[in-house]
N, C-alpha and C positions, 0 to 999 in steps of 0.2 A: 532302119531309117526313122521309123516311128519314134523309137526311143531317142535318137539323136535330135529329132525335131522338137519333141515334147519336153525334153530335159530343161532347156532354158526357160520355157514357159513355166514349168513346174517349179524351178528354182526361184523365179521371181515371185510366184504366189507364196512359196514357202517363206521367202524373206519378208513379204508383206504380212503374212500371218504371225511371224515371230515378232515383228515390230508392233503389231496390234496387241499381241499377248503381253509384250514387255510394257507397253503403255498402260494396259489394264492393270498389270501388277503394280506399276508405279503408283497409279491413282489409288489402288486398294491399300497399298502400304501407307500412302499419305493420309488417307481417311482413317486408317487404324491408329496412326500416330496421333492424329487430331483427337480421336475418340479417347485414346489413353490419357492425353493431356487433360481433356475436359473432365475425365472421371477421377484423375489423380487428386489426392488431398492437397489443399493449398500449402505450398512449401514455405510461404512467407509469414506464417503465423502458427504458433503451436503452444500447447500446454504439455509440459514434461512431467512425468511421474516423479522425477527427482527434484523438481522445483520445490523450494521450501517456503512454507507459509507460517510465519511466526515460529520458526525453528523445527517444524515438522514437515515432512514431504507431503506432496499431494496424495501419494499412495498411502502413506500412514494415516492421513486424515480421512481418506475414503470419500473425498469430495468429487462431485461430477465436474467435468471439464468446464461446463458453463459457469461454474461458481469460482473459477480461477482466472487470473489475468492471462491473456493471450498475447505473447510478445515474440518478436523475431530475433532479438539480439542474442549474441552468443553468451554475453555476460550481463547480468542486470541485478539491481538491488533497489529496494524502496525502504527508506528510513525516515522517521520523524525527528523533530528537533530534540526529543528526549533520548534518542539513541535506540528506540524500538525498531527492529528490523521486521517489516511486514512481509517482504518478499525477497528472495534471493535465488539467483541462478549462477552457479559457478562463480560466486562473488569473491572468492579468495584466490582465483586463478590469475596469474600474472599475464599482463598484456600491455600493448602500447596504448597510450591515451591521447596522442596527438596534442591539439591545442587546449585540451582541458588542463594541460600543464600550466597554462597561463593563470589559472586560479591561484596556484602557489606563488607565481611571480608577483601577483597583486598582493597576496598576504605579506610576503617579505618586504615589499616596497612600502606598504601601509604601516608596517610595524618598525621600519627603520629609516623613514624619511618623512619630511613635511610635505603636505599637499602643495605648498607654494615653492618648493625647491625647483630649480631650473634643470630641465633635462635637455642635453645636447645630443642631436642625432649624428652619429658617426657615419663614415662611408660604409663600414660593414653593415650597420643597421639599415641604411638606405638601400643597399644592394641585396639584401637577403631574399627579396622577392616573395612569390606565392601570395598568401593573404596579407594585405598591408593596410595601414592607416594613411597612406599617401604622403608619407614623410620623405623629405629630401635631406641629403647630407648638408650639415650646417644649420638646419632648423633648430630653433630652441622653443620650448614650451614648458608649461608648468607640469609638475608631477601629476596633478589631477587630470590634466588634459591628456597626458601620456597614458595614464591608466584607463581613461575613457577610450582612447584609440586601441589599447590592448584588449579590452573586454567587449566593447560594442562591435567593432569591425574585425576583431581578432588579428590585430596588427602584429606581424612578426617583427617589423621594423621598430615598433614601440617596445616590444619585449627586449630586444637587444639594447635599445637606448636606455631603458629603465635599468637593466642589469649593469650596464657600463657606469651609469650615474651612481646608483646605490652601492654597487660593489666596491667603489673606490674607498668608501668608509668602512668596509667590512673585511678588507685585506688583513691577513695575519702575517704575511711576509712580503718582502720586495719581489720575490720570485713568482708570486701569485698574481694573475691578471685580475682585473675588475670582474670579468665574467666568471672566472673560476671561483672567486670569493663569493659572488652572488649565488652561484649554483650550490656551493657548499652550505650556504645559509638556507637554501631551499631544502636540502636533504636533512639539515639539522632540525628544521621546523617540522618536517615530515616525521622524524623520529619522536619529537616532542608530542606530536598529536597521536602517536600510536599507529602510524602508517608503516607497519612493519614489513610490508611487501612492496615498497615503493623505492625507486631510484630515479632521480632526475639527472639529466646530462646537459641540459640547456634550458633557457628561460621560455622557449616557445613551443617545443614539442615536435619540431621537424626531426625526421628519422632517416633521411636520405642524404647522399653525397657527403659533404664535410660534416654533417650532423648525424651520421650513421654510427652512433655509439650505443653502448648498453644502457637501456632505460626501460622502465616498466612500472606498472601500478596495478591495482585491482579495483573492482567496483566498490568493495567495502572501504578501501582506503580513500578512494575519491569521495565517497559519502562523508567520511570524517573530515576531509579537507573542505568540502563545501559547507558543511555544518559550521565549521570554525569561521570560514570567510564571511558567512552571512550574519555573524555576530557584529560585524563592522558596518556601521550605518552608511559610510561613504561607499563601501563596496556594494551594499544593497541598492543604493540610489543609482549607481553607475549601471549595474547589470539589468536593472528594470527598464532601461530606456530602449524603446523601439528605434528611435532616431536620436541623434545627438550632433552637436557642433563643437568643434574645438578650434582654438585660435593658436596659430604658430607664427613665430617671427622668422621670416625668410628674407634675409638681407635687411633692408630698412623697412620692409613692408610687413604689415600684420595680415596674415592670410587665414580666412575661415574655411575649414574643411568640414564637409557634411559626411556623417557616418550613418550607416544603417546596420542594425543588429542582425546577426546570423541566427538568432533564436526566433524561430517561426511560431512558437507558442505564445509569445507576447502579444497581447491584444486579441488573441483568438480563443484562449482557454481560460476560463474563470479562475482567477487567483494566480495565474502564471506570473512569476516575477524574475525570470532570467536564470541563468548563470553562464554556461559555456558549451559551445559546440566544439567538435573536433573531427578532423578527417586526415588520414594519410592512408596509403595503400596497405601498410602493415596494421594500422589500427582499425581500419574500416570506419564506417559512419558511426559516430559516437556523440553522446549528449549527456551532460549533467544538468538537470533542471530542478528548479525549486518552485513550489506552489504554496501559497499562503491563504488560508481561510480561517476565519474565527480566531485570528491571533496566533495560530500555530503553523509550523512549516512542515512540508513533506519534501523529501529529496529523492528524485528518481534518477538513477544512474544507469545508462544504457550504453554498452560498449560492444562494438563489432556488429552493428545492425547492417542488413544487406542493402539498404537504400537510404538516401538523404531524408525522404519523407518518413521512412519507416522508423527512424530513431525518434522522431517527434510523436508518431502514432504510438510507439511503445511507451514513451513517457506518459502520454495522455491516458493510455490504457491502465497503467499502474496507478496514476493519481485517481482516476475514476473508480477503479476497483476498491480502493480504500474508502473514498467518500460514499460510494453506493452501499458499502457494507457496514458503515457506522449507523447503527439503528437505535432509535429511542424505543426501548422495550418496556411497555407498561407491565407493572407487576401484577395488577388485578386482571385476570382473564377468566371471567365466570359469567354464565348466562343467568345466574340466580341473583335476585336482589332481596333486600329486606328493609324495613323501616326502622330508623334510629332516631329517637327523640332526645334532644339535648336542650335544656333550658326552655322547654315548651315548644321548640321548633322541630318538626318532623322532617327528616331527610331520607330519600331513597339512596341506599348505599349497596355496593356489591356484597353479596353473601359469600364470604371466603371459605368458612368452615363452621361446623357445629362442634364445639369443644366439649368433651366429657365433663359433666358436672359431678365431680368425684364424691361430693357429699351424698349423692343419690345413686342408686344402682342402675337407673334406666333413663336418666335425663341428660340433656345437652344444653349448652348455651350458644346461641348464634353469635358469630363474630365476623368483623370486617378488619381491614387494615387501619392502623392509626392514621395513615395518609392514603386514602383510597385512590388518589390520582397519581401516586408515586410511580416513577419510571427510572430506568437505568440505561445509560448508553453502553451498548455492547458492540464488539466487532464480530460480525457474524461467523467468519470462518474459524473462530476460536471454538465453535461447537454450540450445540443446542443448550438451552437453559433448563435447569432442574430446580426443584424446590424441596425443602426439608422442614417439616413442622415439628415443633416441640410445644408441649402444653403444660400449664401450671396445674398444681393440685388445687382444686376449688372445693375447699372443705367448709367455707362459710358462705354467707350471702354474697351475691354478685350484683353490682350496679352498672348501669350503662357507662361505657368508657373505661371500665376496669381492664387492665392488661391480663389476658387469659392465656397468652402463649406468644410464640415468636416463629417467624418463617424466614429461613435463610435461602437465598438464591445462589446457585452455582453455575459457573461456566468453566469448562475444562478443569474441573475439580478445585476451582478457586471461588471463594465467596465474593460475589459482585454486588450484593445488596441484602439488606435485612429489613423486615417490617414487624412491628409489634401487632399481635392480634388483640383487638379490644372488643369487649362485649357490646352488643347492640341492644340488649334488653336487660331489665332487672330480673333477678332470679333469687328466690328466698331459699335459705338453707332449711333443712328439716328441724322441727322443734324437738324438745327433749324426748317425748314419747315416740315420735317418728324416728328419731335417731336411734333409740333403743331397739325399735323393731328392725331397722336396717342393719344394726350391728348383729342381731340374732340371725337374720336371714343370711348375712354374709358369712357368718360362722359356718352354717350348714352348707351354703353354696361353695365355700372354699374347700370343705371336706370332699365335696362331690366334684370339684374341678370346674365349676361353673364360673363364668366371668362375673366379677363383682362390680364393674362399672360399664357404662355404654361405650361402644367403639366410636371413635371420632368419624365425622363425615367431612370429607374435603371436596369442595366445589371448584376451587381455583385450579386452573390448568396452566401449563407452560407450553404454548404452541411451538411447533418446530420452526426453527429458522431455516435450516437446510435438512433435506432428507437425501439419501443416497440416490434417489430416483428423480430428484427435482430437475426440472428444465427451466425454472424461472430465471430470467436474466439477472435478477438482483435479489438480495436477501429481503429487501423491503417488500417486494411483491410476494415472495414466499410467505412472509409473516402475515401479510394482508390476506393471503389465501387461507392461512390457518385461522385468522379471525372470522372469515366468512363461514368456515366450517363450524366454528364455535357458536356463531349466531344461529346456525341452522338447528342447534340442539337446545333451544330455549325451553322446550317442553320436557326436558329430561327429568326423571323422577329422582328422589333421594337415593334410591338403590342404584340407579344409573350413575349418579355422581360418585357414590362410594366405589363402585366397580371401576369407573374411569380412573379415580385416584389411585386405586390399588394397582391397576395395570400400568399407570404412568411411571410408577417406581421401577418397573422392569422393562420399559420400552426404550425406543431410541430417543425419547424425551430426556433421558438421563444424559448429562454432559459426558462426553467421551473421556475415558480414563487415559487414553494415550493421545480420543477423537481426531599521391604526389603532392597534395596541398594540405597545409595545416590550417584548419579554420574552425 
């Protein structure tokens, strides 16, 4: 009976214990998951070893992650207006580009129609839906107004209206519709621009429902398209607008429509000057952006970003990476100075080197750069700068300002700057008797293998822009750190300078040899 009585009580306690343990396990699992998420690396930003910087992968360049652009997009490219590709990630892989398609729509319209041409909005255009410029069937507007609706507010209605209007004059047969003629012109222009991995199927980029046809492009091809589009002043003016107004004729009334750009970098990032956003489920969040500073343009192409804000953050990261790494690199980096007197005026100048005075067995001539303040703009990820000295044979007297040698500066095995070495002092050649004695001494020294002239002394240095261990967020800071280290060595002796110069030729200072809606 004891067992019969106690069994229900024991079972209840057992069930309570099980519930308690289950609840504890649940909370333990929840905490473990939270901890795992908090410790996991951020999935929304990364630097890939296969990302290419000026044609070489991050791995090949051996750069630290902090020195590379950190972007989220599946495909990306950064190019300047001269065609130099600074950064690329799977830039030749085909993908959908959504409303970035409208850049080509604008190009074809601008090259085949007048800005004052009348565009009529058809029923199909008015009913396309998704992202629109608020146009209605029967509306008429100028081509410039239609292009503004196309590019500022990403109007799919404007895209179809433009294609219908411009395509009428581009038809090659009666069987061809206006839209088909326009799309054919889009693809012909793509081929002309070298967009070899691009196929357009419509003027707006929608890829669902009735518009689910074969279409694709690449980050590289989009960059070529944007570069060409930005050569047109009207296009530049339109896409640079944060807000715009267009006037349409609706019935007998003139209606003003207010538009707001989908480009969130406008007015927020220095130099941002538009181009085009895009989104469909197949394309992901995408953006082709332009930025202009000092008269030149950069184009950031970001395709397949995981979020709307992420596409703009990626473009901003790419732009900033280039601007932060464009460095004004002074050619004179030495803690030593000397006095140079020209026309009675004495000036303190950097002592770059002491050049062998070949007329003498043991003398040197102090030298500086012809332009001691000279500098060169370098792009830091191309590698550290190195220098190469060549010296002239100084067999006669030397005067202040005489050219006694040349220094070439290299980055990634390319000459990026040159400076003449000029004497900072007068130096007399040996007279006849001294010359005779030197000749005799050199005869015997040569037989004994002894050096016949003094070795050069090099004081100039080429501070590292990047080292493999750097954690500096920008190359400018790394270079500044190098300057601080150079300043700390002001008391270096001539022997120290010579040793430093000899070591520099074999150090890392040498430039690397390899170093659902479309909007």
